[in-house]
C-alpha positions in Angstrom: 81.8 90.3 94.2 80.7 87.7 97.4 80.0 84.3 96.3 81.8 84.2 92.7 83.6 81.0 93.8 80.4 79.1 94.2 80.7 75.2 93.2 79.4 75.6 89.8 81.6 78.7 89.2 84.6 76.4 90.1 83.3 73.4 88.3 83.5 75.6 84.9 87.0 77.0 85.8 88.2 73.4 86.1 86.6 72.2 82.9 88.1 75.2 81.0 91.6 74.0 82.7 91.5 70.8 81.4 90.7 71.6 78.0 94.0 73.8 77.7 96.1 71.2 79.3 97.7 69.5 75.8 99.5 72.8 75.3 101.3 72.6 78.8 102.4 68.7 77.5 99.8 67.2 79.7 98.2 64.0 78.9 94.3 62.5 79.1 95.1 61.3 82.6 96.1 64.2 84.0 94.1 65.1 87.1 93.0 68.0 88.0 92.8 69.2 91.5 91.7 72.8 93.3 94.7 74.1 95.7 93.4 77.4 96.4 90.5 80.0 96.1 91.6 83.6 96.9 91.8 86.2 94.6 92.4 83.7 92.1 91.3 80.1 91.1 94.4 77.9 91.6 94.6 74.1 90.4 97.1 71.5 90.3 97.5 69.0 87.1 99.1 66.3 88.2 100.4 63.7 84.6 100.9 60.0 86.0 103.7 60.2 83.5 105.3 63.6 84.5 107.8 63.7 87.4 106.1 67.1 88.9 103.0 68.4 88.9 102.0 71.9 86.9 100.4 74.9 88.7 97.6 76.5 86.7 95.9 79.9 88.0 93.0 81.5 86.3 92.9 85.0 87.1 89.6 86.3 88.7 87.2 88.0 86.0 87.8 91.9 85.9 90.6 92.1 88.1 93.9 92.5 85.9 93.9 93.3 82.3 95.7 91.1 80.1 98.7 94.0 80.0 98.8 94.1 83.7 98.9 90.2 83.6 102.0 90.0 81.4 103.8 92.6 83.0 103.5 90.4 86.2 105.4 87.6 84.4 107.9 89.8 83.1 109.1 90.8 86.3 109.0 87.5 87.7 110.9 86.0 84.3 113.5 89.0 85.5 113.8 88.1 88.8 114.4 84.7 87.5 117.3 85.5 85.2 118.6 87.5 87.9 118.5 85.2 90.5 117.0 87.8 92.8 114.7 85.2 94.2 113.5 81.5 93.9 110.5 82.0 92.6 108.7 79.1 89.9 109.1 79.5 86.7 106.5 80.4 84.1 105.5 77.2 81.3 104.4 78.5 78.5 101.1 77.2 76.9 102.6 75.3 73.5 105.6 76.5 74.1 105.3 79.9 73.2 102.4 82.0 74.7 103.0 82.8 78.5 98.4 83.2 79.0 96.5 80.3 78.0 92.4 81.2 77.4 89.6 79.8 77.1 85.7 80.8 76.8 83.4 80.8 80.1 79.7 82.1 79.5 81.0 84.3 77.0 83.8 85.8 79.2 87.8 85.1 78.1 89.2 83.2 81.3 93.4 83.9 81.5 95.5 81.2 82.7 99.0 81.0 83.5 100.8 78.0 84.1 104.0 77.8 86.3 106.2 74.9 87.7 105.6 72.9 90.9 108.5 74.6 93.4 108.9 72.2 96.7 108.3 73.6 100.4 105.6 74.1 102.8 104.0 77.2 103.9 105.7 78.7 107.1 103.7 77.5 110.3 102.5 80.3 112.6 102.9 78.4 115.6 106.6 77.7 115.3 109.2 80.5 116.0 109.5 82.5 112.3 112.4 85.1 113.2 114.5 83.0 111.5 112.3 83.2 108.5 111.4 87.4 108.7 115.1 87.6 108.9 115.9 85.8 105.5 112.6 87.2 104.3 114.0 90.8 104.9 117.2 90.0 103.2 114.6 89.0 100.2 112.5 92.2 100.2 115.9 94.6 100.2 116.6 92.5 96.9 113.4 92.9 95.5 113.4 96.5 96.1 117.0 96.8 94.7 116.2 95.4 91.6 112.7 97.3 91.4 114.5 100.2 91.7 117.3 99.6 88.9 115.1 97.3 86.5 114.0 99.3 83.2 110.5 97.3 81.9 109.6 97.3 78.3 107.1 100.1 77.0 103.6 99.1 78.4 104.4 97.7 81.5 100.9 98.2 83.5 100.5 97.0 87.3 98.3 98.4 89.8 99.1 101.2 92.4 98.7 100.0 96.6 98.3 103.9 97.7 95.7 105.4 99.8 93.8 106.5 97.0 93.4 103.0 95.5 92.7 101.5 98.7 90.2 103.7 100.3 89.4 106.0 97.2 85.9 106.2 95.8 86.6 103.0 93.6 88.7 100.9 96.1 90.4 98.1 94.6 89.5 95.5 97.4 86.0 96.9 98.0 85.1 99.7 100.5 85.8 98.9 104.3 82.3 100.5 105.0 81.0 97.6 103.9 83.1 95.4 106.7 81.0 92.2 107.9 79.6 92.9 111.1 80.7 96.6 111.5 78.8 98.9 114.1 78.2 102.1 113.5 80.9 103.1 117.1 83.2 100.6 115.0 82.5 102.7 111.6 83.1 106.0 113.6 86.6 104.5 114.6 87.7 103.4 111.2 86.7 107.0 109.7 89.1 108.1 112.1 91.7 105.8 111.3 91.3 106.6 107.4 92.1 110.1 107.9 94.9 109.4 110.2 96.2 107.2 107.5 95.7 109.6 105.0 97.5 112.8 106.6 100.7 110.3 107.6 100.7 109.1 104.1 101.0 112.7 102.7 103.6 113.7 104.5 106.0 110.5 104.7 105.7 110.9 100.6 106.5 108.9 97.7 109.8 109.6 96.3 111.8 106.6 94.6 113.8 106.1 98.0 110.4 104.8 99.7 108.0 103.9 96.8 108.1 101.8 93.8 107.5 97.9 92.3 106.7 95.6 95.1 105.4 91.9 96.0 102.5 93.5 98.1 101.6 89.9 99.3 104.6 88.1 100.8 102.1 86.7 103.5 102.9 83.1 104.7 100.6 81.4 102.2 103.0 83.0 99.4 106.3 81.4 101.3 107.6 78.1 100.8 110.3 76.8 103.0 112.4 73.9 101.5 115.5 72.9 103.8 117.3 76.1 104.3 116.1 77.6 100.9 112.8 80.0 101.2 110.8 80.5 97.9 108.5 83.2 96.9 105.4 82.3 94.7 102.1 84.8 93.6 103.5 87.8 92.6 99.2 88.6 91.7 99.1 91.5 93.1 102.4 93.1 92.7 102.5 96.3 92.3 103.6 100.1 92.7 103.6 101.1 96.7 106.1 101.7 99.8 108.5 99.3 99.8 108.2 98.8 103.7 104.4 98.1 102.7 106.0 94.5 101.9 106.6 93.6 105.7 103.2 94.7 106.7 101.8 92.5 104.4 103.8 89.6 105.5 102.3 89.6 108.8 98.8 89.3 107.1 96.0 87.8 109.3 99.1 87.8 112.1 99.0 91.4 112.8 97.3 90.8 116.7 100.1 88.2 117.3 102.5 89.0 120.4 105.5 88.2 118.3 105.0 90.9 115.8 107.5 93.4 117.5 110.2 90.5 117.3 109.0 89.5 113.6 109.7 93.2 112.5 113.3 93.4 114.0 114.1 90.3 111.9 113.1 91.7 109.2 114.6 94.8 109.5 118.3 93.2 110.4 117.6 91.0 107.4 116.8 94.0 105.1 119.6 95.7 106.5 121.8 93.1 106.0 121.3 93.3 102.1 120.3 96.9 101.9 120.2 100.5 104.0 116.9 101.3 105.7 116.8 104.8 107.5 114.9 105.1 110.7 112.2 107.1 109.2 111.3 104.2 107.4 111.1 102.0 110.3 109.0 104.0 111.9 106.2 103.9 109.4 105.8 100.4 109.7 103.0 100.7 112.1 100.8 102.9 109.6 101.7 100.6 106.9 100.2 97.9 109.3 97.1 99.5 109.8 97.1 100.6 106.0 97.2 97.0 105.2 94.7 95.8 108.1 92.4 98.1 106.8 92.4 97.0 103.2 92.0 93.3 104.2 88.8 94.0 106.2 87.3 95.8 102.7 88.6 92.2 101.0 87.4 90.0 103.6 83.8 91.7 103.1 84.2 91.6 98.9 85.1 88.2 99.0 83.5 86.6 102.2 83.3 83.3 99.8 86.7 82.5 100.3 88.4 80.1 102.7 90.8 82.9 103.4 88.0 85.1 104.6 86.5 82.4 106.8 89.7 81.6 108.0 90.4 84.9 108.6 87.0 84.8 111.0 84.8 87.8 109.0 83.0 89.6 111.5 85.6 88.8 114.4 88.3 90.2 112.0 86.4 93.3 111.5 86.3 93.5 115.3 89.8 93.1 115.9 90.4 96.0 113.5 88.4 98.2 115.4 90.1 97.8 118.3 93.3 97.6 116.8 92.9 101.5 115.1 91.7 102.2 118.4 95.2 101.7 119.7 96.9 103.2 117.1 95.0 106.6 117.3 95.9 106.3 121.1 99.6 106.0 120.0 99.8 102.5 121.7 100.8 99.7 120.6 98.9 97.8 118.2 
């Protein structure tokens, strides 16, 4: 998967998006610019005759099926209808079709339009405790909704369990391909993998702890607008452990000395909305290591992205090994 999003590929995606603009009511003077490349490529479309831009997400090839994309959008729609979370509305193409399509070298690309949601990504250099308290409350509401919601037949989302993350066909690639991984480091991560498997099996996946989650509540997917906190990018939503959402929220911040305080704030916010038993809180370090190892594999298989470069590539792998050593020794990570 590495180097998929080179300049030529992104240029082709932009041209495909531009061919679809009339379906969102965007005129010929609309300027399309690349916002970000992570799992997908996300573009911003600015029409000088419109008050707000439109955000257009082009899905990564061979990742989510059309049924999975429609299922994500169905959850977003119900969350908005029930006013569970502040998240952008879906803008249908030509007013009816929630997924637009264009052909790219014989392949069909799926595109979804979203309204622009004002706000700024939280700054990791600032005190994030108040924000994580709010995020904990949001997480509790999302989980409560997931427990009670009954989606229509055909709902399909990926499952983020041990097998999907680290089994024979891992969704984000094999951590054994991690950038700069030494033989000694590989042995440490093998031990970590075995420990994670055993602890997760013992914890179990009953309905009180496992269900539909956002699965990627990291800072890049949060928007602060005054006192309001918005959540974007449900692209990785799927079935996993509920407290995994905290581990995802501290993605790329795992070694910060602020993590214990952020965890306490998140738990406090969560408990302001719904109960969260101590046995779930005690599993948070395990889910932090689960997520860290998963991201280590993702960086290796998506090394062309700005996110992977920003995380540190080989340095991120070295940090994972150090965290694993502490975790396996029963020390704070």
